[in-house]
KELUM-342804 format. One record per atom (N, C-alpha, C): chain; atom name; x negated, y negated, z; residue number from 1; residue in three letters. Coordinates in Angstrom, 1 decimal, decimal comma. Layout:
<recs>
{drenro = A	fivex = CA	u = X	v = Y	w = Z	padren = NUM	bagu = ala} $
...
</recs>
This chain:
<recs>
{drenro = A	fivex = N	u = 72,9	v = -124,7	w = 189,0	padren = 1	bagu = met} $
{drenro = A	fivex = CA	u = 72,7	v = -125,3	w = 190,3	padren = 1	bagu = met} $
{drenro = A	fivex = C	u = 71,2	v = -125,9	w = 190,3	padren = 1	bagu = met} $
{drenro = A	fivex = N	u = 71,1	v = -127,0	w = 190,8	padren = 2	bagu = val} $
{drenro = A	fivex = CA	u = 69,8	v = -127,7	w = 191,0	padren = 2	bagu = val} $
{drenro = A	fivex = C	u = 69,1	v = -127,3	w = 192,3	padren = 2	bagu = val} $
{drenro = A	fivex = N	u = 67,9	v = -126,9	w = 192,2	padren = 3	bagu = lys} $
{drenro = A	fivex = CA	u = 67,1	v = -126,5	w = 193,3	padren = 3	bagu = lys} $
{drenro = A	fivex = C	u = 65,8	v = -127,3	w = 193,4	padren = 3	bagu = lys} $
{drenro = A	fivex = N	u = 65,1	v = -127,3	w = 194,5	padren = 4	bagu = val} $
{drenro = A	fivex = CA	u = 63,8	v = -127,9	w = 194,7	padren = 4	bagu = val} $
{drenro = A	fivex = C	u = 62,9	v = -126,9	w = 195,4	padren = 4	bagu = val} $
{drenro = A	fivex = N	u = 61,7	v = -126,8	w = 194,9	padren = 5	bagu = lys} $
{drenro = A	fivex = CA	u = 60,6	v = -125,9	w = 195,4	padren = 5	bagu = lys} $
{drenro = A	fivex = C	u = 59,4	v = -126,8	w = 195,6	padren = 5	bagu = lys} $
{drenro = A	fivex = N	u = 58,7	v = -126,6	w = 196,7	padren = 6	bagu = thr} $
{drenro = A	fivex = CA	u = 57,5	v = -127,3	w = 197,1	padren = 6	bagu = thr} $
{drenro = A	fivex = C	u = 56,3	v = -126,3	w = 197,1	padren = 6	bagu = thr} $
{drenro = A	fivex = N	u = 55,2	v = -126,7	w = 196,5	padren = 7	bagu = phe} $
{drenro = A	fivex = CA	u = 54,0	v = -126,0	w = 196,5	padren = 7	bagu = phe} $
{drenro = A	fivex = C	u = 52,9	v = -126,8	w = 197,1	padren = 7	bagu = phe} $
{drenro = A	fivex = N	u = 51,9	v = -126,2	w = 197,8	padren = 8	bagu = gly} $
{drenro = A	fivex = CA	u = 50,8	v = -127,0	w = 198,3	padren = 8	bagu = gly} $
{drenro = A	fivex = C	u = 49,5	v = -126,3	w = 198,1	padren = 8	bagu = gly} $
{drenro = A	fivex = N	u = 48,4	v = -127,1	w = 198,1	padren = 9	bagu = ile} $
{drenro = A	fivex = CA	u = 47,1	v = -126,6	w = 197,9	padren = 9	bagu = ile} $
{drenro = A	fivex = C	u = 46,1	v = -127,5	w = 198,7	padren = 9	bagu = ile} $
{drenro = A	fivex = N	u = 45,1	v = -126,9	w = 199,3	padren = 10	bagu = asp} $
{drenro = A	fivex = CA	u = 44,0	v = -127,6	w = 199,9	padren = 10	bagu = asp} $
{drenro = A	fivex = C	u = 43,0	v = -128,0	w = 198,8	padren = 10	bagu = asp} $
{drenro = A	fivex = N	u = 42,4	v = -129,1	w = 198,8	padren = 11	bagu = leu} $
{drenro = A	fivex = CA	u = 41,4	v = -129,5	w = 197,9	padren = 11	bagu = leu} $
{drenro = A	fivex = C	u = 40,1	v = -129,6	w = 198,6	padren = 11	bagu = leu} $
{drenro = A	fivex = N	u = 39,0	v = -129,0	w = 197,9	padren = 12	bagu = arg} $
{drenro = A	fivex = CA	u = 37,7	v = -129,1	w = 198,4	padren = 12	bagu = arg} $
{drenro = A	fivex = C	u = 36,8	v = -129,8	w = 197,5	padren = 12	bagu = arg} $
{drenro = A	fivex = N	u = 35,8	v = -130,5	w = 198,0	padren = 13	bagu = pro} $
{drenro = A	fivex = CA	u = 34,9	v = -131,3	w = 197,1	padren = 13	bagu = pro} $
{drenro = A	fivex = C	u = 34,3	v = -130,4	w = 196,1	padren = 13	bagu = pro} $
{drenro = A	fivex = N	u = 34,2	v = -130,9	w = 194,8	padren = 14	bagu = leu} $
{drenro = A	fivex = CA	u = 33,6	v = -130,2	w = 193,7	padren = 14	bagu = leu} $
{drenro = A	fivex = C	u = 34,4	v = -129,0	w = 193,2	padren = 14	bagu = leu} $
{drenro = A	fivex = N	u = 35,6	v = -128,7	w = 193,7	padren = 15	bagu = lys} $
{drenro = A	fivex = CA	u = 36,4	v = -127,6	w = 193,3	padren = 15	bagu = lys} $
{drenro = A	fivex = C	u = 37,7	v = -128,0	w = 192,8	padren = 15	bagu = lys} $
{drenro = A	fivex = N	u = 38,0	v = -129,3	w = 192,7	padren = 16	bagu = thr} $
{drenro = A	fivex = CA	u = 39,3	v = -129,8	w = 192,4	padren = 16	bagu = thr} $
{drenro = A	fivex = C	u = 39,9	v = -129,3	w = 191,1	padren = 16	bagu = thr} $
{drenro = A	fivex = N	u = 39,1	v = -129,3	w = 190,0	padren = 17	bagu = met} $
{drenro = A	fivex = CA	u = 39,7	v = -128,8	w = 188,8	padren = 17	bagu = met} $
{drenro = A	fivex = C	u = 40,1	v = -127,4	w = 188,8	padren = 17	bagu = met} $
{drenro = A	fivex = N	u = 39,3	v = -126,5	w = 189,5	padren = 18	bagu = met} $
{drenro = A	fivex = CA	u = 39,7	v = -125,1	w = 189,6	padren = 18	bagu = met} $
{drenro = A	fivex = C	u = 41,0	v = -125,0	w = 190,4	padren = 18	bagu = met} $
{drenro = A	fivex = N	u = 41,1	v = -125,8	w = 191,5	padren = 19	bagu = glu} $
{drenro = A	fivex = CA	u = 42,3	v = -125,7	w = 192,4	padren = 19	bagu = glu} $
{drenro = A	fivex = C	u = 43,5	v = -126,2	w = 191,7	padren = 19	bagu = glu} $
{drenro = A	fivex = N	u = 43,4	v = -127,3	w = 190,9	padren = 20	bagu = leu} $
{drenro = A	fivex = CA	u = 44,5	v = -127,8	w = 190,1	padren = 20	bagu = leu} $
{drenro = A	fivex = C	u = 45,0	v = -126,7	w = 189,1	padren = 20	bagu = leu} $
{drenro = A	fivex = N	u = 44,0	v = -126,1	w = 188,5	padren = 21	bagu = ser} $
{drenro = A	fivex = CA	u = 44,4	v = -125,0	w = 187,5	padren = 21	bagu = ser} $
{drenro = A	fivex = C	u = 45,1	v = -123,9	w = 188,2	padren = 21	bagu = ser} $
{drenro = A	fivex = N	u = 44,7	v = -123,5	w = 189,4	padren = 22	bagu = gln} $
{drenro = A	fivex = CA	u = 45,4	v = -122,5	w = 190,2	padren = 22	bagu = gln} $
{drenro = A	fivex = C	u = 46,8	v = -122,9	w = 190,5	padren = 22	bagu = gln} $
{drenro = A	fivex = N	u = 46,9	v = -124,2	w = 190,9	padren = 23	bagu = leu} $
{drenro = A	fivex = CA	u = 48,3	v = -124,7	w = 191,3	padren = 23	bagu = leu} $
{drenro = A	fivex = C	u = 49,2	v = -124,6	w = 190,1	padren = 23	bagu = leu} $
{drenro = A	fivex = N	u = 48,7	v = -125,1	w = 188,9	padren = 24	bagu = asp} $
{drenro = A	fivex = CA	u = 49,4	v = -125,0	w = 187,7	padren = 24	bagu = asp} $
{drenro = A	fivex = C	u = 49,9	v = -123,6	w = 187,4	padren = 24	bagu = asp} $
{drenro = A	fivex = N	u = 49,0	v = -122,6	w = 187,6	padren = 25	bagu = ser} $
{drenro = A	fivex = CA	u = 49,3	v = -121,2	w = 187,3	padren = 25	bagu = ser} $
{drenro = A	fivex = C	u = 50,4	v = -120,7	w = 188,3	padren = 25	bagu = ser} $
{drenro = A	fivex = N	u = 50,3	v = -121,1	w = 189,5	padren = 26	bagu = val} $
{drenro = A	fivex = CA	u = 51,3	v = -120,7	w = 190,5	padren = 26	bagu = val} $
{drenro = A	fivex = C	u = 52,7	v = -121,2	w = 190,1	padren = 26	bagu = val} $
{drenro = A	fivex = N	u = 52,7	v = -122,5	w = 189,8	padren = 27	bagu = val} $
{drenro = A	fivex = CA	u = 54,0	v = -123,1	w = 189,4	padren = 27	bagu = val} $
{drenro = A	fivex = C	u = 54,6	v = -122,5	w = 188,1	padren = 27	bagu = val} $
{drenro = A	fivex = N	u = 53,7	v = -122,2	w = 187,1	padren = 28	bagu = asn} $
{drenro = A	fivex = CA	u = 54,2	v = -121,6	w = 185,9	padren = 28	bagu = asn} $
{drenro = A	fivex = C	u = 54,7	v = -120,2	w = 186,1	padren = 28	bagu = asn} $
{drenro = A	fivex = N	u = 54,0	v = -119,4	w = 187,0	padren = 29	bagu = thr} $
{drenro = A	fivex = CA	u = 54,5	v = -118,1	w = 187,3	padren = 29	bagu = thr} $
{drenro = A	fivex = C	u = 55,8	v = -118,2	w = 188,0	padren = 29	bagu = thr} $
{drenro = A	fivex = N	u = 56,0	v = -119,1	w = 188,9	padren = 30	bagu = phe} $
{drenro = A	fivex = CA	u = 57,3	v = -119,3	w = 189,6	padren = 30	bagu = phe} $
{drenro = A	fivex = C	u = 58,4	v = -119,5	w = 188,6	padren = 30	bagu = phe} $
{drenro = A	fivex = N	u = 58,1	v = -120,4	w = 187,6	padren = 31	bagu = ile} $
{drenro = A	fivex = CA	u = 59,1	v = -120,8	w = 186,6	padren = 31	bagu = ile} $
{drenro = A	fivex = C	u = 59,5	v = -119,5	w = 185,8	padren = 31	bagu = ile} $
{drenro = A	fivex = N	u = 58,5	v = -118,8	w = 185,4	padren = 32	bagu = ala} $
{drenro = A	fivex = CA	u = 58,7	v = -117,6	w = 184,6	padren = 32	bagu = ala} $
{drenro = A	fivex = C	u = 59,5	v = -116,5	w = 185,3	padren = 32	bagu = ala} $
{drenro = A	fivex = N	u = 59,2	v = -116,3	w = 186,6	padren = 33	bagu = glu} $
{drenro = A	fivex = CA	u = 59,7	v = -115,2	w = 187,4	padren = 33	bagu = glu} $
{drenro = A	fivex = C	u = 61,1	v = -115,5	w = 188,0	padren = 33	bagu = glu} $
{drenro = A	fivex = N	u = 61,5	v = -116,7	w = 188,0	padren = 34	bagu = asn} $
{drenro = A	fivex = CA	u = 62,7	v = -117,1	w = 188,7	padren = 34	bagu = asn} $
{drenro = A	fivex = C	u = 63,8	v = -117,6	w = 187,8	padren = 34	bagu = asn} $
{drenro = A	fivex = N	u = 63,8	v = -117,3	w = 186,5	padren = 35	bagu = asn} $
{drenro = A	fivex = CA	u = 64,8	v = -117,6	w = 185,5	padren = 35	bagu = asn} $
{drenro = A	fivex = C	u = 65,1	v = -119,1	w = 185,5	padren = 35	bagu = asn} $
{drenro = A	fivex = N	u = 64,1	v = -119,9	w = 185,6	padren = 36	bagu = val} $
{drenro = A	fivex = CA	u = 64,3	v = -121,4	w = 185,6	padren = 36	bagu = val} $
{drenro = A	fivex = C	u = 64,7	v = -121,7	w = 184,1	padren = 36	bagu = val} $
{drenro = A	fivex = N	u = 65,9	v = -122,3	w = 184,0	padren = 37	bagu = lys} $
{drenro = A	fivex = CA	u = 66,5	v = -122,7	w = 182,7	padren = 37	bagu = lys} $
{drenro = A	fivex = C	u = 66,0	v = -124,1	w = 182,3	padren = 37	bagu = lys} $
{drenro = A	fivex = N	u = 65,8	v = -125,0	w = 183,2	padren = 38	bagu = arg} $
{drenro = A	fivex = CA	u = 65,4	v = -126,3	w = 182,9	padren = 38	bagu = arg} $
{drenro = A	fivex = C	u = 64,6	v = -127,0	w = 184,0	padren = 38	bagu = arg} $
{drenro = A	fivex = N	u = 63,5	v = -127,5	w = 183,7	padren = 39	bagu = val} $
{drenro = A	fivex = CA	u = 62,7	v = -128,3	w = 184,7	padren = 39	bagu = val} $
{drenro = A	fivex = C	u = 63,2	v = -129,7	w = 184,6	padren = 39	bagu = val} $
{drenro = A	fivex = N	u = 63,6	v = -130,2	w = 185,7	padren = 40	bagu = ile} $
{drenro = A	fivex = CA	u = 64,1	v = -131,6	w = 185,7	padren = 40	bagu = ile} $
{drenro = A	fivex = C	u = 63,0	v = -132,6	w = 186,0	padren = 40	bagu = ile} $
{drenro = A	fivex = N	u = 62,2	v = -132,3	w = 187,0	padren = 41	bagu = thr} $
{drenro = A	fivex = CA	u = 61,0	v = -133,2	w = 187,3	padren = 41	bagu = thr} $
{drenro = A	fivex = C	u = 60,0	v = -132,4	w = 188,0	padren = 41	bagu = thr} $
{drenro = A	fivex = N	u = 58,7	v = -132,8	w = 187,9	padren = 42	bagu = val} $
{drenro = A	fivex = CA	u = 57,6	v = -132,3	w = 188,6	padren = 42	bagu = val} $
{drenro = A	fivex = C	u = 56,9	v = -133,5	w = 189,2	padren = 42	bagu = val} $
{drenro = A	fivex = N	u = 56,5	v = -133,5	w = 190,5	padren = 43	bagu = ser} $
{drenro = A	fivex = CA	u = 55,9	v = -134,7	w = 191,1	padren = 43	bagu = ser} $
{drenro = A	fivex = C	u = 54,8	v = -134,2	w = 192,0	padren = 43	bagu = ser} $
{drenro = A	fivex = N	u = 53,6	v = -134,9	w = 191,9	padren = 44	bagu = asp} $
{drenro = A	fivex = CA	u = 52,5	v = -134,5	w = 192,8	padren = 44	bagu = asp} $
{drenro = A	fivex = C	u = 52,2	v = -135,7	w = 193,7	padren = 44	bagu = asp} $
{drenro = A	fivex = N	u = 51,8	v = -135,4	w = 194,9	padren = 45	bagu = thr} $
{drenro = A	fivex = CA	u = 51,4	v = -136,4	w = 195,9	padren = 45	bagu = thr} $
{drenro = A	fivex = C	u = 50,2	v = -135,8	w = 196,7	padren = 45	bagu = thr} $
{drenro = A	fivex = N	u = 49,3	v = -136,7	w = 197,0	padren = 46	bagu = ala} $
{drenro = A	fivex = CA	u = 48,1	v = -136,3	w = 197,7	padren = 46	bagu = ala} $
{drenro = A	fivex = C	u = 48,3	v = -136,4	w = 199,2	padren = 46	bagu = ala} $
{drenro = A	fivex = N	u = 47,7	v = -135,5	w = 200,0	padren = 47	bagu = thr} $
{drenro = A	fivex = CA	u = 47,7	v = -135,6	w = 201,4	padren = 47	bagu = thr} $
{drenro = A	fivex = C	u = 46,3	v = -136,0	w = 201,8	padren = 47	bagu = thr} $
{drenro = A	fivex = N	u = 46,2	v = -136,8	w = 202,9	padren = 48	bagu = thr} $
{drenro = A	fivex = CA	u = 44,9	v = -137,4	w = 203,3	padren = 48	bagu = thr} $
{drenro = A	fivex = C	u = 44,6	v = -137,0	w = 204,8	padren = 48	bagu = thr} $
{drenro = A	fivex = N	u = 43,4	v = -137,1	w = 205,2	padren = 49	bagu = asp} $
{drenro = A	fivex = CA	u = 43,0	v = -137,0	w = 206,6	padren = 49	bagu = asp} $
{drenro = A	fivex = C	u = 43,0	v = -138,4	w = 207,2	padren = 49	bagu = asp} $
{drenro = A	fivex = N	u = 42,6	v = -138,5	w = 208,5	padren = 50	bagu = asp} $
{drenro = A	fivex = CA	u = 42,7	v = -139,7	w = 209,2	padren = 50	bagu = asp} $
{drenro = A	fivex = C	u = 41,7	v = -140,8	w = 208,7	padren = 50	bagu = asp} $
{drenro = A	fivex = N	u = 40,7	v = -140,3	w = 207,8	padren = 51	bagu = thr} $
{drenro = A	fivex = CA	u = 39,8	v = -141,3	w = 207,2	padren = 51	bagu = thr} $
{drenro = A	fivex = C	u = 40,2	v = -141,8	w = 205,8	padren = 51	bagu = thr} $
{drenro = A	fivex = N	u = 41,3	v = -141,2	w = 205,4	padren = 52	bagu = gly} $
{drenro = A	fivex = CA	u = 41,8	v = -141,6	w = 204,0	padren = 52	bagu = gly} $
{drenro = A	fivex = C	u = 41,3	v = -140,7	w = 202,9	padren = 52	bagu = gly} $
{drenro = A	fivex = N	u = 40,5	v = -139,7	w = 203,2	padren = 53	bagu = glu} $
{drenro = A	fivex = CA	u = 40,0	v = -138,8	w = 202,2	padren = 53	bagu = glu} $
{drenro = A	fivex = C	u = 41,1	v = -137,8	w = 201,8	padren = 53	bagu = glu} $
{drenro = A	fivex = N	u = 41,2	v = -137,6	w = 200,5	padren = 54	bagu = thr} $
{drenro = A	fivex = CA	u = 42,2	v = -136,6	w = 200,0	padren = 54	bagu = thr} $
{drenro = A	fivex = C	u = 41,8	v = -135,2	w = 200,3	padren = 54	bagu = thr} $
{drenro = A	fivex = N	u = 42,7	v = -134,5	w = 201,0	padren = 55	bagu = ile} $
{drenro = A	fivex = CA	u = 42,4	v = -133,1	w = 201,4	padren = 55	bagu = ile} $
{drenro = A	fivex = C	u = 43,3	v = -132,1	w = 200,8	padren = 55	bagu = ile} $
{drenro = A	fivex = N	u = 44,4	v = -132,5	w = 200,2	padren = 56	bagu = gly} $
{drenro = A	fivex = CA	u = 45,3	v = -131,6	w = 199,7	padren = 56	bagu = gly} $
{drenro = A	fivex = C	u = 46,3	v = -132,2	w = 198,7	padren = 56	bagu = gly} $
{drenro = A	fivex = N	u = 47,1	v = -131,4	w = 198,1	padren = 57	bagu = leu} $
{drenro = A	fivex = CA	u = 48,0	v = -131,8	w = 197,1	padren = 57	bagu = leu} $
{drenro = A	fivex = C	u = 49,4	v = -131,1	w = 197,3	padren = 57	bagu = leu} $
{drenro = A	fivex = N	u = 50,5	v = -131,8	w = 197,2	padren = 58	bagu = ile} $
{drenro = A	fivex = CA	u = 51,8	v = -131,2	w = 197,3	padren = 58	bagu = ile} $
{drenro = A	fivex = C	u = 52,5	v = -131,5	w = 195,9	padren = 58	bagu = ile} $
{drenro = A	fivex = N	u = 53,0	v = -130,4	w = 195,4	padren = 59	bagu = arg} $
{drenro = A	fivex = CA	u = 53,7	v = -130,5	w = 194,1	padren = 59	bagu = arg} $
{drenro = A	fivex = C	u = 55,2	v = -130,1	w = 194,3	padren = 59	bagu = arg} $
{drenro = A	fivex = N	u = 56,1	v = -130,9	w = 193,9	padren = 60	bagu = val} $
{drenro = A	fivex = CA	u = 57,5	v = -130,7	w = 194,1	padren = 60	bagu = val} $
{drenro = A	fivex = C	u = 58,1	v = -130,5	w = 192,7	padren = 60	bagu = val} $
{drenro = A	fivex = N	u = 58,8	v = -129,4	w = 192,6	padren = 61	bagu = leu} $
{drenro = A	fivex = CA	u = 59,5	v = -129,0	w = 191,3	padren = 61	bagu = leu} $
{drenro = A	fivex = C	u = 61,0	v = -129,0	w = 191,5	padren = 61	bagu = leu} $
{drenro = A	fivex = N	u = 61,7	v = -129,8	w = 190,7	padren = 62	bagu = cys} $
{drenro = A	fivex = CA	u = 63,1	v = -129,8	w = 190,7	padren = 62	bagu = cys} $
{drenro = A	fivex = C	u = 63,6	v = -129,2	w = 189,4	padren = 62	bagu = cys} $
{drenro = A	fivex = N	u = 64,5	v = -128,2	w = 189,6	padren = 63	bagu = tyr} $
{drenro = A	fivex = CA	u = 64,8	v = -127,3	w = 188,4	padren = 63	bagu = tyr} $
{drenro = A	fivex = C	u = 66,2	v = -126,8	w = 188,5	padren = 63	bagu = tyr} $
{drenro = A	fivex = N	u = 66,7	v = -126,3	w = 187,4	padren = 64	bagu = glu} $
{drenro = A	fivex = CA	u = 68,0	v = -125,7	w = 187,3	padren = 64	bagu = glu} $
{drenro = A	fivex = C	u = 67,9	v = -124,2	w = 187,0	padren = 64	bagu = glu} $
{drenro = A	fivex = N	u = 68,8	v = -123,4	w = 187,7	padren = 65	bagu = val} $
{drenro = A	fivex = CA	u = 68,8	v = -122,0	w = 187,4	padren = 65	bagu = val} $
{drenro = A	fivex = C	u = 70,1	v = -121,6	w = 186,8	padren = 65	bagu = val} $
</recs>
């Protein structure tokens, strides 16, 4: 069965690489702990505030169990 899971993270100035690494770790842990047999797609999109500044990231994982 195909499923979709969404992950989100806030981004702070000068901390982005650390936060992206943490997001990768969360997604990898989810894959390992939930018997994911096949990852179909992973997609990232940025969220912005009213001035257009990037303030967060949403990662969508489409997978098979």
